[in-house]
C-alpha positions in Angstrom: 50.9 -216.6 -191.1 50.7 -220.3 -190.2 54.2 -221.5 -189.8 53.2 -224.7 -191.6 52.8 -222.8 -194.8 56.5 -222.5 -195.2 57.2 -226.1 -194.3 58.2 -229.0 -196.5 55.5 -231.7 -196.1 55.8 -235.5 -195.8 52.5 -237.2 -195.9 51.3 -240.8 -195.4 54.7 -242.4 -195.3 56.2 -245.0 -193.0 59.6 -244.9 -191.3 61.4 -247.6 -189.4 65.1 -247.0 -189.9 67.5 -245.5 -187.4 67.4 -241.7 -187.2 65.0 -241.6 -190.1 64.5 -237.8 -190.2 67.6 -236.8 -188.1 68.3 -233.1 -187.9 65.4 -232.1 -190.1 64.3 -228.4 -190.3 61.0 -226.8 -191.1 59.1 -230.1 -191.7 55.4 -231.0 -191.5 54.8 -234.7 -191.0 51.2 -235.6 -191.7 49.6 -239.0 -191.3 52.9 -240.8 -191.1 53.7 -244.0 -189.2 57.0 -244.7 -187.3 57.0 -248.5 -187.1 58.4 -251.5 -188.9 60.9 -254.4 -189.0 64.0 -252.3 -188.9 63.0 -251.1 -185.4 65.1 -248.0 -185.7 65.4 -245.5 -182.9 65.6 -241.7 -182.6 63.5 -240.8 -185.7 63.3 -237.0 -185.1 66.4 -236.4 -183.0 68.1 -233.0 -183.2 65.3 -231.5 -185.3 64.0 -227.9 -185.4 60.5 -226.5 -186.3 58.7 -229.8 -186.7 54.9 -230.3 -186.8 53.6 -233.9 -186.6 49.9 -234.3 -187.2 47.8 -237.4 -187.2 50.9 -239.6 -186.8 51.5 -243.0 -185.2 54.7 -243.6 -183.2 55.7 -247.1 -182.2 59.5 -246.8 -181.9 61.8 -245.7 -179.1 63.3 -242.2 -178.4 61.6 -240.4 -181.3 62.0 -236.8 -180.2 65.2 -235.9 -178.4 67.0 -232.5 -178.5 64.2 -230.9 -180.6 63.3 -227.2 -180.7 60.0 -225.8 -181.9 58.1 -229.1 -181.9 54.3 -229.5 -182.3 52.5 -232.9 -181.9 48.8 -232.8 -182.8 46.2 -235.6 -183.1 48.9 -238.3 -182.8 49.4 -241.5 -180.8 52.6 -242.8 -179.1 52.3 -246.4 -178.1 53.8 -248.1 -175.0 56.7 -249.2 -177.2 57.5 -245.5 -177.7 59.6 -245.2 -174.6 61.4 -242.0 -173.5 59.7 -240.1 -176.3 60.5 -236.5 -175.6 63.8 -235.7 -173.8 65.8 -232.5 -173.7 63.3 -230.6 -175.9 62.4 -226.9 -175.9 59.3 -225.0 -177.1 57.0 -228.0 -177.3 53.2 -228.1 -178.0 51.3 -231.3 -177.4 47.6 -231.3 -178.5 44.8 -233.8 -178.8 47.3 -236.6 -178.5 48.0 -239.8 -176.5 51.3 -240.7 -174.9 51.6 -244.3 -173.6 55.4 -244.8 -173.4 57.3 -244.9 -170.1 59.2 -241.7 -169.3 57.4 -239.8 -172.0 58.7 -236.3 -171.1 61.9 -235.5 -169.4 64.2 -232.4 -168.9 62.1 -230.3 -171.4 61.6 -226.6 -171.3 58.5 -224.7 -172.5 55.9 -227.4 -172.8 52.2 -226.8 -173.6 49.9 -229.8 -173.2 46.2 -229.5 -174.1 43.5 -232.1 -174.5 46.0 -234.9 -174.1 45.9 -238.3 -172.5 49.1 -239.8 -171.0 49.7 -243.2 -169.4 53.3 -242.9 -168.7 55.3 -243.9 -165.6 57.8 -241.2 -164.6 56.1 -238.6 -166.7 57.6 -235.1 -166.9 60.7 -235.3 -164.7 62.9 -232.3 -164.3 61.1 -230.2 -166.8 60.2 -226.5 -166.5 57.8 -223.9 -167.8 54.9 -226.3 -168.3 51.3 -225.3 -169.2 48.6 -228.0 -169.0 45.0 -227.7 -170.0 42.2 -230.2 -169.8 44.3 -233.3 -169.9 44.5 -236.7 -168.2 47.7 -238.3 -166.9 48.2 -241.7 -165.3 51.8 -241.9 -163.9 53.2 -243.6 -160.9 55.8 -240.9 -160.4 54.9 -237.7 -162.2 56.6 -234.3 -162.5 59.6 -235.0 -160.2 61.7 -231.8 -159.6 59.7 -229.7 -162.1 59.5 -225.9 -162.0 56.9 -223.4 -163.1 53.9 -225.6 -163.8 50.6 -224.0 -164.7 47.7 -226.5 -164.9 44.0 -226.0 -165.4 41.6 -228.9 -165.7 44.2 -231.6 -165.1 43.1 -235.1 -163.9 46.1 -237.0 -162.5 46.2 -240.5 -161.0 49.3 -242.1 -159.6 51.4 -242.4 -156.5 54.4 -240.1 -155.9 53.3 -237.0 -157.7 54.7 -233.4 -157.8 57.6 -234.2 -155.5 60.2 -231.4 -155.1 58.3 -229.1 -157.6 58.6 -225.3 -157.3 56.7 -222.1 -158.2 53.6 -223.8 -159.6 49.9 -223.1 -159.8 47.0 -225.6 -160.3 43.3 -224.9 -160.7 40.2 -227.0 -161.3 42.2 -230.2 -161.0 41.6 -233.6 -159.6 44.5 -235.6 -158.1 44.2 -239.1 -156.8 47.7 -239.9 -155.7 49.9 -240.9 -152.7 52.6 -238.7 -151.3 51.7 -235.7 -153.5 53.6 -232.4 -153.2 56.3 -233.7 -150.9 59.0 -231.1 -150.5 57.1 -228.8 -152.9 57.9 -225.1 -152.6 55.8 -222.0 -153.5 52.8 -223.9 -154.9 49.1 -222.8 -155.0 46.1 -225.0 -155.7 42.7 -223.6 -156.4 39.3 -225.3 -156.5 40.6 -228.8 -156.8 40.2 -232.2 -155.3 43.3 -233.8 -153.6 42.8 -237.4 -152.7 45.5 -239.7 -151.2 47.6 -240.5 -148.2 50.3 -238.3 -146.7 49.6 -235.2 -148.7 52.4 -232.6 -149.0 54.7 -233.5 -146.2 57.7 -231.3 -145.9 56.3 -228.7 -148.2 57.1 -225.0 -147.9 54.8 -222.1 -149.0 51.9 -224.4 -150.1 48.5 -222.7 -150.3 45.2 -224.5 -150.9 42.2 -222.4 -151.8 38.7 -223.9 -151.8 40.0 -227.4 -152.1 38.6 -230.7 -151.0 41.2 -232.8 -149.2 40.7 -236.5 -148.7 43.0 -239.1 -147.0 44.9 -240.0 -143.9 47.7 -237.9 -142.3 47.8 -234.9 -144.6 50.0 -231.9 -144.4 52.6 -232.8 -141.8 56.0 -231.1 -141.3 55.0 -228.2 -143.5 56.3 -224.6 -143.3 54.2 -221.6 -144.3 51.1 -223.8 -145.0 47.8 -222.1 -145.8 44.3 -223.5 -146.2 41.6 -221.1 -147.3 38.0 -222.1 -147.2 38.8 -225.8 -147.7 36.9 -229.0 -146.8 38.2 -232.3 -145.6 37.2 -236.0 -145.7 38.7 -238.9 -143.8 41.6 -236.6 -142.7 43.0 -237.8 -139.5 46.3 -237.0 -137.7 46.6 -233.8 -139.7 49.1 -231.0 -139.4 51.6 -232.8 -137.2 54.7 -230.5 -136.7 53.4 -228.0 -139.2 53.3 -224.2 -139.3 49.8 -223.7 -140.6 47.0 -221.1 -141.1 43.9 -223.1 -141.9 40.2 -222.3 -142.5 38.3 -225.5 -142.7 34.6 -225.6 -143.6 32.8 -228.5 -141.9 34.8 -231.0 -139.9 38.1 -232.8 -139.7 38.7 -236.2 -138.1 41.7 -235.3 -136.0 44.5 -232.7 -135.6 47.8 -233.8 -134.0 50.6 -231.7 -132.5 50.6 -228.7 -134.9 53.7 -226.7 -134.2 52.5 -223.1 -134.9 49.9 -220.9 -136.6 46.1 -221.0 -136.3 43.6 -223.7 -137.2 39.8 -223.0 -137.5 37.2 -225.7 -138.2 33.5 -226.0 -137.7 34.2 -229.4 -136.0 37.3 -231.2 -134.9 36.7 -234.9 -134.0 39.8 -235.2 -131.9 42.6 -232.9 -130.9 45.7 -234.8 -130.1 48.4 -233.0 -128.1 50.9 -235.6 -126.8 53.4 -235.2 -124.0 56.1 -236.8 -126.1 55.9 -234.3 -129.0 59.4 -233.5 -130.2 58.4 -229.9 -130.9 56.4 -227.3 -129.0 52.7 -227.4 -129.8 52.0 -223.6 -130.0 49.3 -223.4 -132.7 45.9 -221.8 -131.7 43.0 -224.1 -132.5 39.4 -223.0 -132.8 36.3 -225.3 -133.1 33.0 -223.7 -134.1 34.5 -220.2 -133.5 35.6 -221.2 -129.9 39.2 -221.4 -128.9 40.0 -224.9 -127.7 43.8 -224.8 -127.5 45.7 -223.6 -125.7 43.2 -223.5 -122.9 43.2 -220.4 -120.8 
């Protein structure tokens, strides 16, 4: 049975007062608008089992401390700041989120066919599933846990920093400093474009990925690249423990601490005398071992 069948329905109404539907239970909101001269905040705070369909939100802090929340076919404008905080069991579908800090400290979030333009999106949230969505965010998913994303396109700067136990597939990331300090993360069949990828990460695995940008994958522990390609990647793997299989070439490799790196072509191998750590990785070019020399 559709849970909406047992819900009270509010249709095509407008709300602008403070805490307009505070602490509501079992409510379907259809075609409603949260806007107006009263400029009230926190319209759906402390609610349970709420479905909002085809709604328009233009006021601040609409969905705090909610449980069992579904937002479908709806729009949140840039005025709808800090929209979803401290929520649990949240489904976001076919909707647009344009307010700053749209999702924070939420648990159990499913996001499908959505478009978000929201600085500081998703901070300190957990158990997140994302499908076929687009996110533009300067600083997205800080300190999140248990992300599962398929078909996510994300553009920003400081993305996925300090995340843990997450998996990504068929994604495209154009972002600077992505995956810094990330732990136990696997990325499949994706494009990762940007500077300084995944420094200080632990247990990062990239499978059949395309990696683009300067100075990637430095200071890493337990790093694995499986059947990956690179573009414009120079000064890679500095002070990293790495197992890498690279199809095609890489511009340069610098002072890898340990592990094994195999590439069809290495433009330059840089092993400097002033390295602060021992350079003990085995390095192969075109199937031939080039470091350390026998």
